[in-house]
C-alpha positions as CSV (number, residue, x, y, z in Angstrom):
1,M,-18.6,6.3,-10.4
2,K,-19.0,6.8,-6.7
3,E,-16.4,8.7,-4.6
4,K,-15.1,7.3,-1.4
5,F,-13.1,9.2,1.3
6,M,-10.0,6.9,1.8
7,K,-6.5,7.1,3.2
8,G,-3.7,7.0,0.7
9,C,-2.3,3.6,1.7
10,H,-5.9,2.1,1.8
11,A,-6.8,3.5,-1.6
12,L,-3.6,2.1,-3.2
13,G,-4.4,-1.3,-1.8
14,E,-7.8,-1.3,-3.2
15,A,-6.4,-0.1,-6.6
16,L,-4.0,-3.1,-6.5
17,V,-6.7,-5.6,-6.0
18,R,-8.8,-4.0,-9.0
19,A,-5.9,-3.9,-11.2
20,G,-5.6,-7.7,-10.9
21,C,-2.9,-8.0,-8.3
22,R,-3.3,-11.4,-6.7
23,C,0.0,-12.0,-5.0
24,Y,1.2,-9.5,-2.3
25,F,4.1,-10.2,-0.1
26,G,5.5,-7.5,2.4
27,Y,6.8,-6.7,5.9
28,P,5.3,-3.9,8.1
29,I,7.2,-0.7,8.3
30,T,5.7,2.9,9.0
31,P,4.4,4.8,7.1
32,S,3.5,1.9,4.6
33,S,2.2,-0.5,7.1
34,D,-1.5,0.6,6.4
35,L,-1.2,-0.7,2.9
36,L,0.0,-4.3,4.4
37,E,-2.9,-4.1,6.8
38,Y,-5.4,-3.3,4.3
39,L,-4.5,-6.1,1.8
40,S,-4.2,-8.5,4.8
41,W,-7.9,-9.0,4.7
42,R,-9.0,-7.4,1.1
43,M,-6.8,-10.0,-0.7
44,F,-8.6,-12.8,0.9
45,Q,-11.9,-11.5,-0.6
46,E,-10.5,-12.5,-4.0
47,T,-10.9,-16.1,-4.5
48,D,-7.4,-16.6,-6.1
49,G,-5.7,-14.0,-4.1
50,M,-2.6,-14.7,-1.9
51,F,-1.3,-12.3,0.9
52,L,1.6,-13.1,3.0
53,Q,3.3,-11.1,5.7
54,A,6.8,-12.4,5.4
55,E,9.4,-12.7,7.9
56,S,11.5,-9.8,6.5
57,E,11.8,-7.6,3.3
58,L,14.5,-9.8,2.0
59,A,12.0,-12.8,2.0
60,A,9.3,-10.6,0.6
61,I,11.1,-9.5,-2.6
62,N,12.3,-13.1,-3.1
63,M,8.6,-14.3,-2.9
64,I,7.9,-11.7,-5.5
65,Y,10.5,-13.1,-7.7
66,G,8.8,-16.5,-7.5
67,A,5.2,-15.4,-7.8
68,A,6.1,-13.1,-10.9
69,A,7.8,-16.0,-12.6
70,T,4.4,-17.8,-12.8
71,G,2.9,-14.8,-14.6
72,K,0.6,-13.6,-11.7
73,R,0.3,-9.8,-11.1
74,T,2.3,-9.4,-8.1
75,A,3.4,-6.4,-5.8
76,T,4.9,-5.4,-2.6
77,G,5.3,-2.1,-0.6
78,S,7.4,-0.7,2.0
79,S,9.3,2.4,3.1
80,G,13.0,3.6,2.9
81,P,14.9,1.0,4.8
82,G,12.9,-1.7,3.8
83,I,13.2,-0.9,0.0
84,S,16.8,-0.8,0.7
85,L,16.8,-4.4,1.9
86,M,15.0,-5.4,-1.3
87,Q,17.6,-4.0,-3.7
88,E,19.5,-7.3,-4.4
89,G,16.1,-9.0,-5.2
90,L,15.1,-6.1,-7.4
91,S,18.4,-6.4,-9.4
92,Y,17.5,-10.1,-9.7
93,L,14.1,-9.2,-11.0
94,A,15.5,-6.9,-13.6
95,A,17.8,-9.5,-14.5
96,A,15.1,-12.1,-15.0
97,E,13.1,-9.7,-16.6
98,L,10.1,-10.3,-14.4
99,P,7.1,-7.8,-14.2
100,C,6.0,-6.5,-10.7
101,V,5.1,-3.3,-8.9
102,I,7.1,-2.0,-5.8
103,I,5.6,0.6,-3.9
104,N,7.7,3.0,-1.7
105,I,5.7,5.3,0.8
106,S,9.0,7.0,1.5
107,R,10.1,8.4,4.8
108,D,12.8,10.6,6.2
109,G,16.4,9.2,6.2
110,P,19.3,8.2,5.8
111,G,19.7,5.4,8.2
112,L,16.6,4.8,10.4
113,G,15.6,8.3,9.9
114,G,11.9,9.2,10.8
115,I,8.5,8.3,9.7
116,S,7.7,11.6,8.1
117,S,7.7,12.7,4.4
118,S,10.8,12.8,2.2
119,Q,11.6,12.7,-1.5
120,A,15.4,11.4,-0.8
121,D,14.6,8.1,-2.4
122,Y,14.8,9.6,-5.9
123,F,18.0,8.2,-6.7
124,Q,17.1,4.8,-5.3
125,A,14.0,4.6,-7.5
126,T,15.4,6.2,-10.7
127,R,18.9,4.7,-10.8
128,G,18.2,1.1,-10.2
129,G,19.1,1.0,-6.5
130,G,20.9,-2.3,-6.7
131,H,23.9,-3.7,-8.2
132,G,24.6,-3.7,-12.0
133,D,23.4,-2.0,-15.2
134,Y,19.7,-1.9,-14.9
135,R,16.8,0.8,-14.5
136,T,13.2,0.5,-13.1
137,I,10.4,2.6,-14.3
138,A,9.5,5.0,-11.5
139,L,6.1,6.8,-11.3
140,A,5.5,9.7,-8.9
141,P,1.9,10.5,-8.0
142,A,0.9,14.0,-6.3
143,T,-2.5,13.1,-5.1
144,V,-4.3,9.9,-3.5
145,Q,-6.4,9.8,-6.8
146,E,-3.2,9.7,-8.7
147,M,-1.9,7.0,-6.6
148,V,-5.0,4.9,-7.5
149,D,-4.9,6.0,-11.3
150,L,-1.2,4.9,-11.8
151,V,-1.5,1.4,-10.3
152,A,-3.0,-0.3,-13.7
153,P,-0.7,1.4,-15.9
154,A,2.1,0.4,-13.6
155,F,1.3,-3.3,-14.1
156,E,0.8,-2.7,-18.0
157,L,4.2,-1.0,-18.1
158,A,5.7,-3.8,-16.1
159,E,4.3,-6.6,-18.4
160,E,4.9,-4.7,-21.8
161,Y,8.7,-4.2,-20.9
162,R,9.1,-7.2,-18.5
163,T,10.5,-5.0,-15.7
164,P,9.9,-3.9,-12.2
165,V,8.0,-0.6,-11.9
166,V,8.3,1.5,-8.9
167,I,5.5,3.8,-7.5
168,L,7.3,6.4,-5.4
169,A,4.9,8.3,-2.9
170,D,5.6,9.6,0.5
171,A,4.3,9.6,3.9
172,M,2.1,12.5,3.3
173,L,0.4,10.9,0.4
174,G,0.2,7.5,2.2
175,Q,-1.3,8.9,5.4
176,M,-3.6,11.5,4.1
177,Y,-7.3,11.1,3.4
178,E,-9.0,12.3,0.2
179,S,-12.0,11.6,-2.0
180,V,-11.2,9.1,-4.8
181,R,-13.0,7.3,-7.7
182,M,-12.1,3.7,-7.9
183,P,-11.7,2.2,-11.4
184,A,-13.7,-0.9,-12.2
185,P,-11.8,-4.2,-11.8
186,V,-9.8,-5.1,-14.8
187,G,-11.0,-7.8,-17.0
188,E,-8.9,-10.7,-18.4
189,I,-5.2,-10.1,-17.9
190,P,-3.0,-10.9,-21.1
191,K,-1.4,-14.4,-20.9
192,K,2.3,-14.5,-20.7
193,P,3.8,-17.1,-22.9
194,W,7.2,-17.0,-21.0
195,A,5.8,-17.8,-17.6
196,V,6.6,-21.0,-15.7
197,T,3.2,-22.5,-15.3
198,G,3.7,-26.4,-15.9
199,A,4.9,-27.7,-19.3
200,A,2.6,-30.7,-19.7
201,S,1.6,-29.3,-23.4
202,R,4.3,-27.0,-24.2
203,P,8.0,-26.8,-24.4
204,R,9.7,-26.0,-21.0
205,N,10.1,-22.3,-20.0
206,K,13.0,-21.0,-18.1
207,V,13.1,-17.9,-15.9
208,P,15.5,-16.4,-16.4
209,E,16.3,-17.5,-20.0
210,F,19.8,-17.4,-19.2
211,F,22.0,-16.0,-16.6
212,G,25.5,-15.0,-16.4
213,G,25.5,-11.5,-17.7
214,G,27.9,-10.6,-20.3
215,E,27.9,-7.9,-22.8
216,E,25.1,-9.2,-25.0
217,F,22.6,-9.3,-22.1
218,N,23.6,-6.0,-20.8
219,L,23.2,-4.5,-24.3
220,K,19.7,-6.1,-24.5
221,L,18.8,-4.4,-21.1
222,R,20.3,-1.0,-22.6
223,E,18.0,-1.4,-25.8
224,K,14.9,-1.9,-23.5
225,N,15.8,1.2,-21.6
226,L,16.1,3.2,-24.7
227,E,12.7,2.2,-25.8
228,I,11.2,3.1,-22.5
229,S,13.0,6.5,-22.6
230,E,11.5,7.2,-26.1
231,K,8.0,6.1,-25.5
232,E,7.1,6.3,-21.9
233,T,7.8,9.7,-20.5
234,R,4.7,11.5,-18.5
235,F,4.6,15.1,-17.2
236,E,2.1,17.8,-16.2
237,L,2.5,21.6,-16.9
238,F,0.4,23.7,-14.6
239,G,0.0,27.4,-15.4
240,D,-0.4,29.3,-18.7
241,R,2.9,31.4,-18.8
242,T,6.4,30.7,-17.8
243,D,8.1,34.1,-18.8
244,D,9.4,34.8,-15.3
245,L,10.1,31.5,-13.6
246,L,9.5,27.8,-14.3
247,V,9.3,25.5,-11.0
248,V,10.0,22.0,-11.3
249,A,8.8,19.7,-8.6
250,F,7.2,16.2,-8.1
251,G,4.9,14.5,-5.8
252,T,3.8,16.1,-2.5
253,T,6.2,19.2,-3.2
254,A,4.4,19.8,-6.5
255,R,1.1,20.0,-4.8
256,V,2.5,22.9,-2.6
257,C,4.1,24.5,-5.8
258,K,0.5,24.7,-7.5
259,S,-0.6,27.1,-4.9
260,V,2.6,29.0,-5.3
261,V,1.8,29.3,-9.0
262,E,-1.7,30.7,-8.2
263,E,-0.4,33.1,-5.7
264,A,2.3,34.4,-8.0
265,S,-0.3,34.9,-10.7
266,R,-2.3,37.1,-8.3
267,E,0.9,39.2,-7.8
268,G,1.7,39.5,-11.5
269,I,4.6,37.2,-11.4
270,R,4.4,34.7,-14.4
271,V,5.1,31.3,-12.9
272,S,4.4,27.8,-14.2
273,L,5.1,24.4,-12.8
274,F,6.6,21.4,-14.5
275,R,5.8,18.0,-12.7
276,P,7.5,15.0,-14.0
277,V,5.1,11.9,-13.5
278,T,7.7,9.5,-14.7
279,L,10.9,10.1,-12.7
280,Y,12.3,7.3,-14.9
281,P,12.3,7.9,-17.8
282,F,12.7,11.5,-16.9
283,P,11.1,13.9,-19.4
284,Y,14.2,15.6,-20.6
285,E,13.1,17.0,-23.8
286,A,9.6,18.2,-22.5
287,L,11.4,20.1,-19.7
288,K,14.0,21.5,-22.0
289,K,11.3,22.8,-24.3
290,T,9.2,24.2,-21.4
291,A,12.2,25.9,-19.7
292,Q,13.1,27.7,-22.9
293,K,10.1,29.9,-22.4
294,A,11.3,31.0,-18.9
295,K,13.9,33.4,-17.7
296,R,14.8,31.2,-14.9
297,V,14.2,27.6,-13.3
298,L,13.6,26.7,-9.7
299,V,13.8,23.2,-8.6
300,A,11.9,22.4,-5.3
301,E,12.4,19.1,-3.6
302,M,12.1,17.3,-0.2
303,S,15.7,16.4,-0.2
304,L,19.2,17.9,-0.4
305,G,19.2,17.7,-4.2
306,Q,18.5,14.6,-6.4
307,M,15.8,15.4,-9.1
308,I,18.0,18.7,-9.6
309,D,20.5,16.5,-11.3
310,D,18.1,15.5,-13.9
311,A,16.9,19.0,-14.1
312,R,20.4,20.1,-14.9
313,M,20.9,17.6,-17.6
314,A,17.5,18.8,-19.2
315,V,18.2,22.4,-19.2
316,G,21.9,21.9,-20.1
317,G,23.1,25.2,-18.9
318,L,20.7,27.2,-20.9
319,K,19.0,28.9,-17.6
320,D,20.1,29.6,-14.2
321,I,18.8,27.0,-12.0
322,H,17.9,27.9,-8.5
323,F,17.0,25.4,-5.5
324,F,14.8,25.2,-2.7
325,F,14.5,22.3,-0.2
326,R,13.4,21.2,2.9
327,V,14.7,17.9,4.6
328,G,14.2,16.0,8.1
329,G,10.6,15.1,7.4
330,I,9.5,18.7,6.9
331,V,7.0,19.5,4.1
332,P,7.6,23.0,2.6
333,T,4.9,25.4,2.9
334,R,3.4,27.6,0.0
335,R,4.9,30.8,2.0
336,E,8.3,29.4,2.2
337,I,8.5,28.5,-1.6
338,M,6.6,31.8,-2.5
339,A,9.4,33.8,-0.5
340,R,12.1,32.0,-2.5
341,V,10.1,32.9,-5.8
342,R,10.2,36.6,-4.8
343,E,14.0,36.4,-3.8
344,I,14.8,35.0,-7.3
345,I,12.5,37.6,-9.3
346,E,13.7,40.5,-7.2
347,P,17.2,39.5,-5.8
348,G,18.1,42.1,-3.0
349,G,14.9,43.8,-3.1
350,K,12.2,44.0,-0.5
351,R,10.6,40.9,-1.7
352,G,13.6,38.8,-0.9
353,N,12.9,37.3,2.5
354,G,13.3,33.6,2.1
355,K,15.3,31.5,4.5
356,K,19.1,31.6,3.6
357,E,19.6,27.9,4.1
358,M,16.9,27.0,1.5
359,Q,18.4,29.5,-1.2
360,H,20.9,27.9,-3.5
361,S,21.6,28.7,-7.1
362,V,23.3,25.9,-9.2
């Protein structure tokens, strides 16, 4: 398989096409606009592909609803404020049990914010984001290659559970260039007997099957989420030993933390990294089991503290949880996180030279 040197957004767009996505609707917003631009010409190379730059994010998410109802593999992408505008449509997609992929190349916020990297859309991606009792599967790549590799599984999960799936990347991943290996185009996509495709030779389908909410319908969504939580957790464990400290991080921050693990090892500090790949369902049991082997836990994020809530639920008071963060579009450096590691391992010692505003114990 030949490697290509590609920008993250472009690689993601190519992966969508190769995974069988034939309907893409979106609206430009930095730093995800490169994805839209790439698909604006690439989608038309597929004879049955449909690309449309909608008049707004609200229009785009409702176009997704219509295309998904026909059984086509369909996707959209945006960044923070645009994803916020899509939340009502996402709630309707979840209620109608329509599979689709939503890509968030997240940027700094809140409000208009900036165009630099942030992980502060974690709550939005993992807690539904819109109104009502629903959740969306959320996948968090840490490299451009993983952005590519998660696209086909995202569609498969969406179709198996009939739910929207979010790929939560960030501006750093979307804009960086890396060597990637593209998968072969998918073969035949499974038929969807529930889809609205014309009823000349079969009973009429309805999407959604019924509306109106009620306890029975919400309990059905709950059972689906319980099944997803039981079967679909994914994570990566980097480093051999976790006696001194376990670092928990995802996405771009996890990339930085891998170099921290390596430097700590050279200094004789035993550190490992636990990286959730599925932010929902969060790998609670795996993190709990891993944390039991460590004296302390450090959560690192590009937010004021969102994934740390899930880390608290996983560790459950068994260990002290320390916190490191950068916000405002600032990507943390290896040196900054390593200083925090030294501060935790030797509190008050000469190694303790981390920045105070980034030192929090929970």
